[in-house]
N, CA and C atoms as a LAMMPS dump frame, in Angstrom:
ITEM: TIMESTEP
0
ITEM: NUMBER OF ATOMS
351
ITEM: BOX BOUNDS ff ff ff
-5.0000000000000000e+02 5.0000000000000000e+02
-5.0000000000000000e+02 5.0000000000000000e+02
-5.0000000000000000e+02 5.0000000000000000e+02
ITEM: ATOMS id mol type element x y z
1 1 1 N 480.773 141.281 210.819
2 1 2 C 479.848 142.262 212.328
3 1 3 C 479.544 141.035 213.06
4 2 1 N 479.344 141.301 214.358
5 2 2 C 478.369 140.187 215.292
6 2 3 C 477.186 140.557 214.882
7 3 1 N 476.74 139.643 216.173
8 3 2 C 474.738 139.87 216.283
9 3 3 C 474.743 139.618 217.528
10 4 1 N 473.595 140.497 218.243
11 4 2 C 472.927 140.261 219.523
12 4 3 C 471.888 140.389 219.589
13 5 1 N 471.164 139.028 220.725
14 5 2 C 470.655 138.531 221.392
15 5 3 C 469.846 139.348 222.2
16 6 1 N 468.847 140.15 222.903
17 6 2 C 468.759 140.824 223.98
18 6 3 C 467.885 140.139 224.541
19 7 1 N 468.055 140.271 225.766
20 7 2 C 466.421 140.291 226.636
21 7 3 C 466.399 141.358 227.868
22 8 1 N 465.074 141.101 228.31
23 8 2 C 464.603 141.819 229.367
24 8 3 C 463.461 141.273 230.391
25 9 1 N 463.828 140.593 231.476
26 9 2 C 463.156 140.047 232.162
27 9 3 C 463.061 140.257 233.778
28 10 1 N 461.632 140.366 233.906
29 10 2 C 461.435 140.417 235.541
30 10 3 C 461.453 139.108 236.047
31 11 1 N 462.142 139.21 237.702
32 11 2 C 462.554 138.218 238.218
33 11 3 C 462.239 138.696 239.949
34 12 1 N 461.45 137.724 240.493
35 12 2 C 461.523 138.453 242.036
36 12 3 C 462.575 138.415 242.907
37 13 1 N 462.646 138.854 243.382
38 13 2 C 464.217 139.289 244.114
39 13 3 C 464.139 138.268 245.004
40 14 1 N 463.035 137.411 245.508
41 14 2 C 463.324 136.168 246.242
42 14 3 C 463.693 134.662 245.302
43 15 1 N 463.911 135.123 244.194
44 15 2 C 464.275 133.514 243.225
45 15 3 C 465.54 134.311 242.541
46 16 1 N 465.847 135.556 242.772
47 16 2 C 467.341 135.824 242.022
48 16 3 C 468.661 134.866 242.282
49 17 1 N 468.684 134.256 243.566
50 17 2 C 469.916 133.026 243.211
51 17 3 C 469.428 132.007 242.796
52 18 1 N 468.168 131.634 242.285
53 18 2 C 467.77 130.354 241.332
54 18 3 C 467.565 130.805 240.439
55 19 1 N 467.527 132.175 239.84
56 19 2 C 467.864 132.799 238.243
57 19 3 C 469.141 132.725 237.723
58 20 1 N 469.86 133.181 238.954
59 20 2 C 471.529 133.109 238.792
60 20 3 C 471.87 131.665 239.047
61 21 1 N 471.39 130.501 238.936
62 21 2 C 471.909 129.217 239.04
63 21 3 C 471.815 129.016 237.411
64 22 1 N 470.413 129.188 236.694
65 22 2 C 469.643 128.624 235.779
66 22 3 C 470.707 129.603 234.964
67 23 1 N 470.576 130.995 235.165
68 23 2 C 472.022 131.638 233.796
69 23 3 C 473.267 131.244 233.894
70 24 1 N 473.851 130.569 235.124
71 24 2 C 475.083 130.276 235.191
72 24 3 C 474.969 128.84 234.014
73 25 1 N 474.376 128.423 234.101
74 25 2 C 473.877 126.741 233.583
75 25 3 C 473.674 127.283 231.655
76 26 1 N 472.448 128.012 231.727
77 26 2 C 472.562 128.414 229.973
78 26 3 C 473.36 128.835 230.055
79 27 1 N 474.903 129.514 230.516
80 27 2 C 475.494 130.333 229.597
81 27 3 C 476.407 129.892 229.05
82 28 1 N 476.646 128.438 230.257
83 28 2 C 477.398 127.348 229.664
84 28 3 C 476.927 126.773 228.561
85 29 1 N 476.029 126.405 228.389
86 29 2 C 475.899 126.02 227.063
87 29 3 C 475.879 126.773 226.135
88 30 1 N 475.213 127.882 225.687
89 30 2 C 475.364 128.617 224.565
90 30 3 C 476.924 129.14 224.255
91 31 1 N 477.785 129.113 225.134
92 31 2 C 479.299 129.213 225.131
93 31 3 C 479.15 128.156 224.011
94 32 1 N 479.139 126.75 224.896
95 32 2 C 479.843 125.36 224.36
96 32 3 C 479.247 125.546 222.75
97 33 1 N 477.848 125.703 222.512
98 33 2 C 477.431 125.398 221.536
99 33 3 C 478.134 126.72 220.183
100 34 1 N 478.851 127.448 221.001
101 34 2 C 479.528 128.404 220.093
102 34 3 C 479.287 129.952 220.085
103 35 1 N 478.793 130.569 221.089
104 35 2 C 478.367 131.885 221.303
105 35 3 C 479.745 132.825 221.845
106 36 1 N 479.724 133.333 221.383
107 36 2 C 480.727 134.791 222.17
108 36 3 C 480.74 134.817 223.267
109 37 1 N 479.887 135.404 223.626
110 37 2 C 479.432 135.913 225.049
111 37 3 C 478.433 135.713 225.51
112 38 1 N 478.145 135.631 226.754
113 38 2 C 476.933 135.374 227.567
114 38 3 C 477.201 136.42 228.828
115 39 1 N 476.003 137.684 228.945
116 39 2 C 476.29 138.381 230.213
117 39 3 C 474.852 138.841 230.472
118 40 1 N 474.406 138.294 231.662
119 40 2 C 473.537 138.588 232.801
120 40 3 C 474.047 139.838 233.803
121 41 1 N 472.606 141.11 233.6
122 41 2 C 472.633 141.968 234.257
123 41 3 C 471.519 142.192 235.399
124 42 1 N 471.782 142.483 236.386
125 42 2 C 470.668 143.08 237.514
126 42 3 C 470.69 144.494 238.019
127 43 1 N 469.15 144.915 237.895
128 43 2 C 469.312 146.397 237.305
129 43 3 C 469.559 146.916 239.193
130 44 1 N 470.242 147.878 238.858
131 44 2 C 470.784 148.348 239.852
132 44 3 C 470.925 149.865 239.648
133 45 1 N 470.453 150.933 238.415
134 45 2 C 470.217 152.076 238.562
135 45 3 C 469.288 151.779 237.405
136 46 1 N 467.846 151.66 237.71
137 46 2 C 466.471 151.699 236.366
138 46 3 C 465.543 152.169 237.769
139 47 1 N 465.127 153.148 236.67
140 47 2 C 463.77 154.393 237.436
141 47 3 C 462.897 154.046 236.404
142 48 1 N 461.374 153.913 237.115
143 48 2 C 460.188 154.172 235.827
144 48 3 C 460.604 155.427 235.607
145 49 1 N 460.205 155.799 234.257
146 49 2 C 459.858 156.526 232.916
147 49 3 C 458.423 156.982 233.279
148 50 1 N 457.924 157.922 232.605
149 50 2 C 456.821 159.058 232.437
150 50 3 C 456.558 158.184 230.845
151 51 1 N 457.109 158.066 230.197
152 51 2 C 456.502 157.356 228.821
153 51 3 C 456.848 155.804 228.926
154 52 1 N 457.683 154.944 228.868
155 52 2 C 458.425 154.517 229.349
156 52 3 C 459.571 153.898 229.831
157 53 1 N 460.078 152.835 230.082
158 53 2 C 461.61 152.354 230.965
159 53 3 C 461.391 150.324 230.814
160 54 1 N 462.368 150.189 231.543
161 54 2 C 462.304 148.642 231.638
162 54 3 C 461.167 148.562 233.077
163 55 1 N 461.404 149.036 234.222
164 55 2 C 460.443 148.577 234.692
165 55 3 C 458.973 148.363 234.147
166 56 1 N 458.822 149.773 233.424
167 56 2 C 457.255 149.749 232.67
168 56 3 C 457.254 148.444 231.39
169 57 1 N 457.922 148.302 230.61
170 57 2 C 457.971 147.465 229.956
171 57 3 C 457.642 145.658 230.355
172 58 1 N 458.266 145.293 231.557
173 58 2 C 457.974 144.371 231.855
174 58 3 C 456.671 144.18 233.179
175 59 1 N 456.193 145.313 233.03
176 59 2 C 455.255 145.501 234.352
177 59 3 C 455.957 145.243 235.389
178 60 1 N 457.021 145.478 236.079
179 60 2 C 457.668 145.315 237.234
180 60 3 C 456.711 145.096 238.668
181 61 1 N 456.579 144.573 239.481
182 61 2 C 456.075 144.471 240.845
183 61 3 C 457.057 144.852 241.475
184 62 1 N 456.954 144.934 242.657
185 62 2 C 457.333 145.369 243.974
186 62 3 C 458.326 144.684 244.485
187 63 1 N 457.904 143.392 244.302
188 63 2 C 459.203 142.366 244.777
189 63 3 C 460.049 142.174 243.635
190 64 1 N 460.276 142.465 242.645
191 64 2 C 461.002 141.993 241.358
192 64 3 C 461.825 143.291 241.565
193 65 1 N 462.819 142.342 240.403
194 65 2 C 464.234 143.152 240.206
195 65 3 C 464.119 142.79 238.512
196 66 1 N 464.86 144.117 237.358
197 66 2 C 464.988 143.673 236.103
198 66 3 C 466.26 143.092 235.992
199 67 1 N 465.999 141.868 235.215
200 67 2 C 467.432 141.926 234.49
201 67 3 C 467.602 141.661 233.192
202 68 1 N 468.744 142.75 232.624
203 68 2 C 468.829 142.437 230.993
204 68 3 C 470.48 141.852 230.951
205 69 1 N 469.977 140.954 229.744
206 69 2 C 470.905 139.972 229.068
207 69 3 C 471.06 140.653 227.776
208 70 1 N 472.493 139.97 227.365
209 70 2 C 472.376 139.62 226.083
210 70 3 C 473.694 138.451 225.654
211 71 1 N 473.458 138 224.304
212 71 2 C 474.487 136.828 223.789
213 71 3 C 474.974 137.69 222.853
214 72 1 N 476.262 137.49 222.839
215 72 2 C 476.92 137.783 221.184
216 72 3 C 477.355 136.592 220.348
217 73 1 N 477.019 136.701 219.07
218 73 2 C 477.872 135.94 218.404
219 73 3 C 478.085 136.513 216.785
220 74 1 N 479.21 135.503 216.087
221 74 2 C 479.668 135.645 215.206
222 74 3 C 478.994 136.747 214.151
223 75 1 N 477.738 136.055 214.172
224 75 2 C 477.207 136.659 212.78
225 75 3 C 475.282 135.959 213.112
226 76 1 N 474.277 136.65 212.332
227 76 2 C 473.28 136.466 212.361
228 76 3 C 472.674 134.61 212.091
229 77 1 N 473.686 134.489 210.862
230 77 2 C 473.984 133.023 210.667
231 77 3 C 474.523 131.943 211.596
232 78 1 N 474.936 132.308 212.53
233 78 2 C 476.144 131.541 213.299
234 78 3 C 475.182 131.801 214.454
235 79 1 N 474.093 132.852 215.325
236 79 2 C 473.5 133.027 216.155
237 79 3 C 471.927 131.893 215.75
238 80 1 N 471.768 131.913 214.411
239 80 2 C 470.606 130.797 214.037
240 80 3 C 470.867 129.485 214.79
241 81 1 N 472.413 129.064 213.861
242 81 2 C 473.008 127.907 214.435
243 81 3 C 473.22 127.432 215.421
244 82 1 N 473.725 128.127 216.831
245 82 2 C 474.003 128.463 218.076
246 82 3 C 472.607 128.159 218.483
247 83 1 N 471.51 128.946 218.418
248 83 2 C 469.927 128.914 219.14
249 83 3 C 469.655 127.37 218.389
250 84 1 N 469.581 126.589 217.873
251 84 2 C 469.028 125.969 217.034
252 84 3 C 469.694 124.568 217.943
253 85 1 N 471.045 124.577 218.336
254 85 2 C 471.428 123.405 219.571
255 85 3 C 471.352 123.763 220.659
256 86 1 N 471.211 125.172 221.015
257 86 2 C 470.944 125.102 222.685
258 86 3 C 469.669 124.83 222.992
259 87 1 N 468.418 124.746 221.881
260 87 2 C 466.979 124.722 222.222
261 87 3 C 466.626 123.491 222.249
262 88 1 N 467.666 122.702 221.486
263 88 2 C 467.659 120.777 221.472
264 88 3 C 468.393 120.574 222.594
265 89 1 N 469.459 120.977 223.187
266 89 2 C 470.529 120.675 224.063
267 89 3 C 469.286 119.954 225.316
268 90 1 N 469.169 119.093 225.81
269 90 2 C 469.056 117.996 226.917
270 90 3 C 469.059 119.392 228.479
271 91 1 N 469.894 119.494 228.775
272 91 2 C 470.607 120.259 229.996
273 91 3 C 469.726 121.411 229.956
274 92 1 N 469.172 122.167 228.97
275 92 2 C 468.438 123.656 229.401
276 92 3 C 466.889 123.195 229.16
277 93 1 N 466.268 121.684 229.316
278 93 2 C 464.918 121.451 229.098
279 93 3 C 464.02 121.794 229.957
280 94 1 N 463.3 122.654 230.476
281 94 2 C 462.511 122.981 231.366
282 94 3 C 461.122 123.771 231.351
283 95 1 N 460.164 123.072 232.177
284 95 2 C 459.224 123.229 232.282
285 95 3 C 459.031 124.907 232.256
286 96 1 N 457.819 125.537 231.455
287 96 2 C 457.851 127.366 231.83
288 96 3 C 457.495 127.409 233.084
289 97 1 N 456.225 126.584 233.805
290 97 2 C 455.783 127.186 235.116
291 97 3 C 456.999 126.532 236.522
292 98 1 N 458.156 126.009 236.049
293 98 2 C 459.446 125.846 237.121
294 98 3 C 460.452 126.98 236.749
295 99 1 N 460.003 128.198 235.784
296 99 2 C 461.388 128.778 235.945
297 99 3 C 461.022 130.378 236.399
298 100 1 N 462.362 130.135 237.615
299 100 2 C 462.595 131.857 238.398
300 100 3 C 461.58 132.965 237.942
301 101 1 N 461.412 132.715 237.17
302 101 2 C 460.108 134.229 236.659
303 101 3 C 459.47 134.133 235.627
304 102 1 N 458.804 135.174 235.713
305 102 2 C 457.43 135.319 234.627
306 102 3 C 458.087 135.486 233.217
307 103 1 N 457.949 133.795 232.313
308 103 2 C 458.254 134.594 231.095
309 103 3 C 457.293 135.073 230.107
310 104 1 N 456.479 135.316 230.767
311 104 2 C 454.891 135.948 229.793
312 104 3 C 455.149 137.371 229.162
313 105 1 N 456.168 138.257 230.912
314 105 2 C 456.621 139.097 230.829
315 105 3 C 458.106 139.88 230.021
316 106 1 N 458.669 138.362 229.951
317 106 2 C 459.842 138.416 229.07
318 106 3 C 459.747 138.761 228.207
319 107 1 N 460.684 139.859 227.488
320 107 2 C 460.668 140.304 225.971
321 107 3 C 462.466 140.258 225.369
322 108 1 N 462.033 140.076 224.38
323 108 2 C 463.817 139.293 223.681
324 108 3 C 463.845 139.855 222.512
325 109 1 N 464.797 139.89 221.675
326 109 2 C 464.811 139.906 219.845
327 109 3 C 466.296 140.267 219.703
328 110 1 N 466.836 139.761 218.351
329 110 2 C 467.738 139.784 217.511
330 110 3 C 468.464 141.04 217.054
331 111 1 N 469.106 141.893 217.503
332 111 2 C 470.344 143.21 216.588
333 111 3 C 471.054 142.966 216.245
334 112 1 N 470.947 143.536 215.241
335 112 2 C 472.865 143.758 213.774
336 112 3 C 473.405 145.302 214.646
337 113 1 N 474.435 144.887 215.056
338 113 2 C 475.275 146.462 215.423
339 113 3 C 475.155 147.28 214.642
340 114 1 N 474.79 148.4 215.207
341 114 2 C 475.599 149.82 214.292
342 114 3 C 476.681 150.255 213.981
343 115 1 N 477.18 149.874 215.922
344 115 2 C 478.363 150.178 215.784
345 115 3 C 479.108 149.632 217.044
346 116 1 N 480.491 149.332 216.234
347 116 2 C 481.301 148.713 217.785
348 116 3 C 482.339 149.029 217.579
349 117 1 N 482.89 149.186 218.596
350 117 2 C 484.22 150.286 219.16
351 117 3 C 485.211 149.248 219.934
């Protein structure tokens, strides 16, 4: 069964094009190192909730949009191998203060699929 890393990121609307460029570059690197799929999605129908929601989880500001992303791997072991290569790839060396989003409000995690159809 596969393995998935998921990410949720608040991106300023004015920096969405820069984020897209970064995501395309990052996606190519992940795929080159063995990820099976790399997907970045921008919120289209995401409302604040009463208890929790995507906007609340990232403390979304008025000039921002939520980006939801995932990367699929063959297995957890493969994910660990791929991510080790990606993190040492010089094409993705970036200073956090130069990123087109606030990394402090980004969240992510690894997931073992429960149902795959």
